[in-house]
C-alpha positions as CSV (number, residue, x, y, z in Angstrom):
1,X,4.9,82.2,-43.8
2,X,2.4,79.7,-42.8
3,X,3.6,79.6,-39.3
4,X,2.2,83.2,-39.0
5,X,-1.0,82.5,-40.4
6,X,-4.0,82.4,-37.6
7,X,-4.8,78.8,-36.7
8,X,-8.1,78.8,-38.7
9,X,-6.3,79.3,-42.0
10,X,-3.6,76.9,-41.2
11,X,-6.3,74.3,-40.6
12,X,-8.1,74.8,-44.1
13,X,-4.4,75.5,-45.9
14,X,-1.8,75.1,-43.8
15,X,0.8,72.5,-45.5
16,X,-0.6,70.6,-48.6
17,X,0.4,73.0,-51.8
18,X,-0.5,71.5,-55.1
19,X,1.4,72.2,-58.4
20,X,-0.2,72.6,-61.5
21,X,-2.2,70.2,-62.4
22,X,-2.2,68.1,-59.8
23,X,-5.0,67.3,-57.0
24,X,-6.7,70.3,-55.0
25,X,-7.0,67.6,-52.1
26,X,-3.8,65.7,-51.0
27,X,-4.5,62.4,-52.6
28,X,-4.3,58.8,-50.3
29,X,-1.1,57.0,-51.4
30,X,-2.6,53.3,-50.9
31,X,0.6,51.8,-51.0
32,X,2.7,49.7,-48.8
33,X,5.9,50.0,-50.6
34,X,7.8,52.9,-52.9
35,X,10.2,52.5,-55.9
36,X,13.6,53.7,-55.9
37,X,16.2,53.8,-58.9
38,X,19.6,53.3,-57.0
39,X,20.9,51.4,-54.5
40,X,22.8,54.7,-53.1
41,X,19.1,56.5,-52.4
42,X,17.9,52.8,-50.7
43,X,20.8,53.0,-48.2
44,X,20.0,56.7,-47.7
45,X,16.5,55.6,-46.5
46,X,17.9,53.0,-43.9
47,X,20.6,55.1,-42.5
48,X,18.1,58.0,-41.8
49,X,19.8,60.5,-44.1
50,X,16.9,60.8,-46.2
51,X,13.1,61.8,-45.4
52,X,11.6,60.1,-48.7
53,X,9.0,57.6,-47.7
54,X,10.4,54.0,-47.9
55,X,7.6,51.6,-46.4
56,X,4.1,52.6,-45.2
57,X,4.9,51.2,-41.7
58,X,7.4,53.6,-41.2
59,X,5.5,56.6,-43.2
60,X,3.3,57.3,-45.9
61,X,2.9,60.6,-48.0
62,X,-0.8,60.9,-47.0
63,X,0.0,60.5,-43.5
64,X,3.1,63.1,-43.8
65,X,0.2,65.6,-44.9
66,X,-1.9,65.1,-41.7
67,X,1.6,65.2,-39.3
68,X,2.7,68.4,-40.9
69,X,-0.8,70.0,-40.7
70,X,-1.0,69.2,-37.1
71,X,2.4,69.9,-36.1
72,X,1.8,73.4,-37.8
73,X,-1.5,74.1,-35.9
74,X,0.0,72.9,-32.2
75,X,3.2,75.0,-32.8
76,X,5.1,72.1,-33.0
77,X,8.5,71.1,-35.3
78,X,7.2,67.6,-36.1
79,X,4.5,65.1,-35.4
80,X,4.2,61.2,-35.8
81,X,0.8,59.8,-36.6
82,X,0.0,56.3,-34.9
83,X,-2.9,53.8,-35.5
84,X,-4.7,55.1,-32.3
85,X,-4.6,57.5,-29.1
86,X,-3.6,54.5,-26.9
87,X,-0.6,53.9,-29.3
88,X,0.0,57.8,-29.4
89,X,0.0,57.7,-25.2
90,X,2.4,54.3,-25.3
91,X,4.7,55.7,-27.7
92,X,5.6,59.1,-26.3
93,X,6.5,57.4,-23.1
94,X,8.2,54.2,-24.1
95,X,10.4,56.7,-26.5
96,X,12.0,57.8,-23.6
97,X,11.6,55.5,-20.7
98,X,12.5,51.9,-19.7
99,X,12.3,49.1,-17.3
100,X,13.5,50.2,-14.2
101,X,12.3,53.9,-14.5
102,X,9.2,55.9,-13.5
103,X,6.8,58.4,-14.9
104,X,4.5,60.6,-12.8
105,X,1.1,61.6,-14.0
106,X,-2.1,63.5,-12.9
107,X,-4.7,61.1,-11.5
108,X,-7.5,63.2,-13.7
109,X,-7.0,60.4,-16.9
110,X,-9.0,58.9,-19.4
111,X,-10.0,55.5,-18.3
112,X,-7.8,53.8,-21.1
113,X,-4.9,55.8,-20.4
114,X,-4.9,54.7,-16.8
115,X,-5.3,51.2,-17.2
116,X,-2.0,51.9,-19.6
117,X,-0.5,53.3,-16.9
118,X,-1.6,51.5,-14.1
119,X,-1.6,47.7,-15.4
120,X,0.6,47.3,-18.8
121,X,3.6,49.7,-18.3
122,X,4.4,48.1,-14.9
123,X,4.4,45.0,-16.6
124,X,7.3,46.2,-18.7
125,X,9.1,47.5,-15.6
126,X,8.0,51.3,-15.8
127,X,6.2,52.2,-12.8
128,X,3.9,55.3,-12.9
129,X,2.6,57.3,-10.1
130,X,-0.1,59.4,-9.6
131,X,-0.5,62.9,-8.4
132,X,-3.7,64.9,-7.7
133,X,-3.5,67.8,-10.1
134,X,-4.8,70.1,-7.1
135,X,-1.5,69.1,-5.3
136,X,0.7,72.1,-4.4
137,X,4.1,72.5,-6.4
138,X,5.9,70.8,-3.2
139,X,3.7,68.1,-2.9
140,X,4.5,67.6,-6.8
141,X,8.2,67.7,-6.2
142,X,8.1,65.4,-3.4
143,X,6.4,62.6,-6.0
144,X,9.2,62.7,-8.2
145,X,12.4,60.3,-8.2
146,X,15.8,60.3,-9.4
147,X,14.5,58.1,-12.0
148,X,11.4,60.0,-13.1
149,X,11.5,60.5,-16.5
150,X,8.4,62.9,-17.6
151,X,5.1,64.4,-16.1
152,X,1.9,63.8,-18.1
153,X,-1.4,65.2,-17.7
154,X,-4.5,65.9,-19.7
155,X,-5.6,69.8,-20.9
156,X,-9.4,68.6,-19.9
157,X,-9.4,65.5,-17.7
158,X,-11.8,63.1,-18.9
159,X,-14.3,62.2,-17.5
160,X,-13.6,64.7,-14.6
161,X,-13.4,67.8,-16.9
162,X,-11.2,69.6,-14.7
163,X,-8.6,72.1,-16.8
164,X,-5.0,71.8,-15.8
165,X,-3.0,74.4,-14.4
166,X,-0.3,74.6,-17.0
167,X,1.7,77.3,-15.2
168,X,2.0,74.9,-12.2
169,X,2.5,71.6,-14.0
170,X,5.2,73.3,-16.5
171,X,7.0,74.9,-13.7
172,X,7.6,71.8,-11.8
173,X,8.7,69.9,-15.1
174,X,11.1,72.5,-15.8
175,X,12.6,72.8,-12.5
176,X,12.9,69.0,-12.3
177,X,14.3,68.6,-15.4
178,X,11.7,66.7,-17.3
179,X,9.6,67.0,-20.4
180,X,5.6,67.9,-19.5
181,X,3.7,65.4,-22.0
182,X,0.0,67.0,-22.4
183,X,-3.1,64.9,-23.9
184,X,-4.8,67.8,-25.8
185,X,-7.7,65.3,-27.2
186,X,-10.8,66.9,-25.7
187,X,-9.5,70.6,-26.1
188,X,-7.7,70.3,-29.8
189,X,-5.4,72.9,-31.1
190,X,-8.4,75.1,-32.1
191,X,-9.1,75.8,-28.1
192,X,-5.8,75.1,-26.5
193,X,-2.5,75.1,-27.7
194,X,-0.3,73.3,-24.5
195,X,3.4,74.2,-26.6
196,X,2.5,77.8,-25.8
197,X,1.7,77.1,-22.1
198,X,5.1,75.0,-21.3
199,X,4.3,71.9,-22.5
200,X,7.3,70.0,-24.3
201,X,5.3,67.1,-26.0
202,X,1.5,67.3,-27.1
203,X,-0.8,64.0,-28.0
204,X,-3.9,63.6,-29.5
205,X,-6.6,60.6,-30.2
206,X,-7.2,61.9,-33.6
207,X,-10.6,59.4,-33.1
208,X,-12.1,62.3,-31.5
209,X,-12.3,65.8,-32.6
210,X,-9.9,65.9,-35.1
211,X,-11.9,63.4,-37.0
212,X,-14.9,64.6,-35.5
213,X,-17.1,62.3,-37.5
214,X,-17.0,58.8,-36.1
215,X,-15.1,57.4,-39.4
216,X,-11.7,56.7,-38.0
217,X,-9.7,55.6,-35.4
218,X,-6.0,57.1,-34.9
219,X,-3.5,59.1,-32.7
220,X,-0.5,61.5,-33.1
221,X,2.3,62.9,-31.1
222,X,3.7,66.5,-31.8
223,X,6.9,67.7,-30.1
224,X,7.9,71.4,-29.4
225,X,11.5,70.6,-30.4
226,X,12.3,72.7,-27.4
227,X,13.1,70.3,-24.4
228,X,17.0,69.8,-24.4
229,X,17.5,66.3,-24.0
230,X,21.4,66.2,-23.4
231,X,21.5,68.9,-20.3
232,X,20.5,66.6,-17.5
233,X,22.1,63.2,-18.8
234,X,18.7,61.5,-18.2
235,X,18.0,60.5,-21.6
236,X,20.7,58.5,-23.0
237,X,18.1,57.0,-25.6
238,X,18.4,60.1,-27.5
239,X,21.9,61.1,-26.9
240,X,24.3,58.4,-27.0
241,X,25.0,56.0,-29.8
242,X,21.8,53.6,-31.3
243,X,23.3,50.2,-32.1
244,X,20.6,49.5,-34.6
245,X,21.5,52.5,-36.7
246,X,25.0,52.2,-36.8
247,X,25.8,54.4,-33.6
248,X,23.7,57.1,-34.6
249,X,23.0,59.9,-32.1
250,X,19.8,61.2,-32.6
251,X,20.4,64.8,-31.0
252,X,23.5,65.0,-32.5
253,X,22.1,64.3,-36.0
254,X,18.5,65.6,-35.9
255,X,18.9,68.3,-33.2
256,X,15.0,69.6,-32.5
257,X,13.5,66.9,-34.6
258,X,15.3,64.0,-32.4
259,X,12.3,63.1,-30.5
260,X,10.0,62.6,-33.5
261,X,12.8,61.0,-35.7
262,X,13.9,58.4,-32.7
263,X,10.0,57.4,-32.0
264,X,9.5,56.9,-35.9
265,X,12.8,54.9,-36.6
266,X,12.4,52.5,-33.4
267,X,8.9,52.5,-32.6
268,X,7.3,52.3,-35.9
269,X,9.7,50.0,-36.9
270,X,9.6,47.7,-33.8
271,X,5.9,47.8,-32.7
272,X,4.1,49.1,-36.3
273,X,1.6,50.9,-34.8
274,X,0.9,52.9,-38.1
275,X,-2.0,54.5,-39.4
276,X,-3.7,53.4,-42.9
277,X,-3.3,56.1,-45.6
278,X,-7.2,56.1,-45.6
279,X,-7.3,57.3,-41.7
280,X,-4.8,60.0,-42.4
281,X,-6.4,61.4,-45.0
282,X,-10.1,61.4,-43.2
283,X,-8.0,63.3,-40.0
284,X,-6.8,65.9,-42.6
285,X,-10.2,66.5,-43.9
286,X,-11.2,66.6,-40.3
287,X,-8.7,69.4,-39.2
288,X,-10.0,71.3,-42.1
289,X,-13.1,72.2,-40.2
290,X,-12.0,71.5,-36.8
291,X,-12.1,75.5,-35.7
292,X,-15.7,75.6,-36.7
293,X,-16.8,72.3,-35.1
294,X,-15.0,73.4,-31.9
295,X,-17.0,76.6,-31.9
296,X,-19.8,75.1,-32.1
297,X,-19.3,71.9,-29.7
298,X,-18.2,74.6,-27.0
299,X,-21.4,77.2,-27.5
300,X,-23.8,74.2,-27.6
301,X,-22.5,72.6,-24.4
302,X,-22.3,75.9,-22.6
303,X,-26.1,76.4,-23.6
304,X,-27.1,73.0,-22.6
305,X,-25.2,73.2,-19.0
306,X,-27.2,76.1,-18.2
307,X,-30.4,74.9,-19.3
308,X,-29.5,71.5,-17.1
309,X,-28.4,74.2,-13.9
310,X,-32.1,75.2,-13.9
311,X,-33.7,71.8,-14.8
312,X,-35.7,70.3,-11.8
313,X,-34.7,66.8,-12.7
314,X,-30.8,67.5,-12.3
315,X,-29.0,67.8,-9.5
316,X,-25.9,68.9,-10.5
317,X,-23.8,69.9,-13.8
318,X,-20.4,69.6,-14.3
319,X,-19.0,71.8,-17.4
320,X,-15.7,74.1,-17.3
321,X,-17.4,76.6,-19.2
322,X,-19.7,77.4,-16.1
323,X,-18.7,79.8,-13.5
324,X,-19.9,77.5,-11.1
325,X,-17.3,75.3,-12.2
326,X,-14.3,75.0,-10.0
327,X,-11.8,75.2,-12.9
328,X,-14.0,78.3,-14.5
329,X,-10.6,80.8,-13.8
330,X,-8.3,78.2,-15.5
331,X,-10.8,77.7,-18.2
332,X,-10.6,81.5,-19.0
333,X,-7.0,81.6,-19.1
334,X,-6.2,78.9,-20.9
335,X,-9.4,78.0,-23.0
336,X,-11.1,81.5,-23.7
337,X,-12.4,80.5,-27.0
338,X,-14.6,77.8,-25.5
339,X,-14.2,74.9,-23.0
340,X,-15.2,71.9,-25.7
341,X,-18.2,70.0,-26.2
342,X,-18.2,67.1,-23.0
343,X,-20.2,67.8,-20.0
344,X,-21.7,65.6,-17.3
345,X,-24.7,66.1,-15.1
346,X,-26.2,63.9,-12.3
347,X,-29.6,62.7,-12.9
348,X,-32.3,62.6,-9.9
349,X,-33.1,59.1,-9.6
350,X,-29.9,57.6,-9.8
351,X,-29.0,54.5,-12.3
352,X,-32.6,53.5,-12.9
353,X,-33.3,56.9,-14.0
354,X,-30.1,57.4,-15.8
355,X,-30.6,54.4,-17.7
356,X,-34.1,55.6,-18.8
357,X,-32.9,58.6,-19.7
358,X,-30.2,57.0,-22.2
359,X,-33.0,54.8,-23.9
360,X,-35.3,57.7,-24.0
361,X,-33.0,60.1,-26.1
362,X,-34.1,60.3,-29.9
363,X,-31.7,62.8,-31.3
364,X,-28.7,62.0,-29.3
365,X,-27.3,58.8,-29.7
366,X,-26.3,55.8,-27.0
367,X,-22.9,55.4,-28.1
368,X,-19.5,54.7,-26.4
369,X,-17.6,57.8,-28.3
370,X,-16.7,61.7,-27.6
371,X,-16.1,64.3,-30.1
372,X,-18.4,63.5,-32.8
373,X,-20.3,66.0,-34.9
374,X,-23.3,64.0,-33.6
375,X,-24.4,64.2,-29.9
376,X,-23.8,61.3,-28.0
377,X,-25.1,60.0,-24.4
378,X,-23.7,57.6,-21.8
379,X,-24.6,56.4,-18.3
380,X,-21.2,55.1,-17.3
381,X,-22.3,53.2,-14.0
382,X,-24.5,50.9,-16.2
383,X,-22.4,50.7,-19.2
384,X,-18.2,51.4,-19.5
385,X,-18.2,50.8,-15.6
386,X,-20.6,48.3,-14.9
387,X,-18.0,45.7,-14.0
388,X,-17.2,47.7,-10.9
389,X,-18.9,47.6,-7.6
390,X,-20.6,50.6,-6.9
391,X,-17.6,51.7,-4.3
392,X,-14.9,51.3,-7.2
393,X,-17.3,53.3,-9.4
394,X,-17.6,55.8,-6.9
395,X,-13.6,56.1,-6.2
396,X,-13.1,56.4,-10.0
397,X,-15.4,59.3,-10.1
398,X,-18.2,57.6,-11.6
399,X,-21.4,57.9,-9.3
400,X,-24.7,56.2,-10.1
401,X,-26.7,59.2,-11.4
402,X,-23.8,60.6,-13.7
403,X,-24.9,60.9,-17.2
404,X,-22.2,61.9,-19.8
405,X,-23.2,64.1,-22.9
406,X,-20.8,64.9,-25.5
407,X,-22.6,67.7,-27.2
408,X,-22.7,67.8,-31.0
409,X,-23.1,70.4,-33.9
410,X,-26.7,70.3,-34.3
411,X,-28.8,73.1,-33.4
412,X,-29.2,73.7,-29.8
413,X,-33.0,73.9,-29.6
414,X,-33.1,70.5,-31.1
415,X,-30.5,69.2,-28.7
416,X,-32.4,71.0,-25.6
417,X,-35.8,69.4,-26.6
418,X,-34.3,66.0,-26.7
419,X,-32.6,66.2,-23.3
420,X,-35.9,67.8,-21.9
421,X,-38.1,65.1,-23.2
422,X,-35.5,62.6,-22.2
423,X,-35.4,63.8,-18.5
424,X,-39.1,63.6,-18.6
425,X,-39.3,60.3,-19.6
426,X,-36.4,58.8,-16.9
């Protein structure tokens, strides 16, 4: 059974199985629509009695191949691909929350997610509270409200690079009767499978390591199928009749698939945050080599972090794979295969030195991206966070000396040589 295959085999041959004379690689179905021969078949599609493709906004055979493979690799029952990682974050929450309700999130978040939670969702009437991931169980529970609908966090915080204490977060979520939603973008299923550590739902920005080559923007949501949506009475959206589908009750009709079916049937239908078939094709290709790339990303990043720790032009290094890192024990527990490819460090000389370092890199590209097979560099204080005051930057974790490196899969000697000459030039 493919569920019993090692994740490396799932990545290569996990789901698509061509018949005789069919293409060895899953083809791109570049079509908006699909033909049917009977009105009855069409009626079944609109009543959600049939899973065949109807319209690419709701589903496409190429996208289905990607969804099935990532669900298999994460250990979930089903997945929904979206047009971006931001769309995956938004839909994962909108599917189970409404105006007047509350979400609790770890404060160590990717900037785009933080903005979504702090600025946009409140405009829709959904309030998001933030909790320090180092908070005690008692402090976390005290931050919950009667209308809190989920607990959200990242496996590897971006850009803080803290590793989540899954045992603590999953315990709190279970005791409070809400699902734990995890953004697994920086780890990928090749390094960590959050559903095995108590998470209920996993999301990704597929733009990063899943694609891995800087070619496509997309996201994906994976559901474990294990959360009991009917136990607490908090989730009428999934348990009570949906008037837009003739009174259909998702949990009653679809069981473990209810969460993904509802997110597809409602939010893809109404918001249309759909991935292009070409992008799904690229994501599926990216998954094929994900395990190999993540191994090299991690080993290169660890080697570079150790090199930087000893460099006389570097004041500090932040990488979870280092024994000096505060999350090192959690890294060993939850990411034993490697701590991914992103690291940050402090360059002596502050802001001016940081800008010079970026410009002096030759092999490493100055781009606003992480998770690429090619190494990337960014000095956030002078780029992504330049609109903020220095005090605001520091409050968000961006110091004037901070350099972020997304370490690629090139030879480590060449990466180190480029970093070394750029530090000298700074």
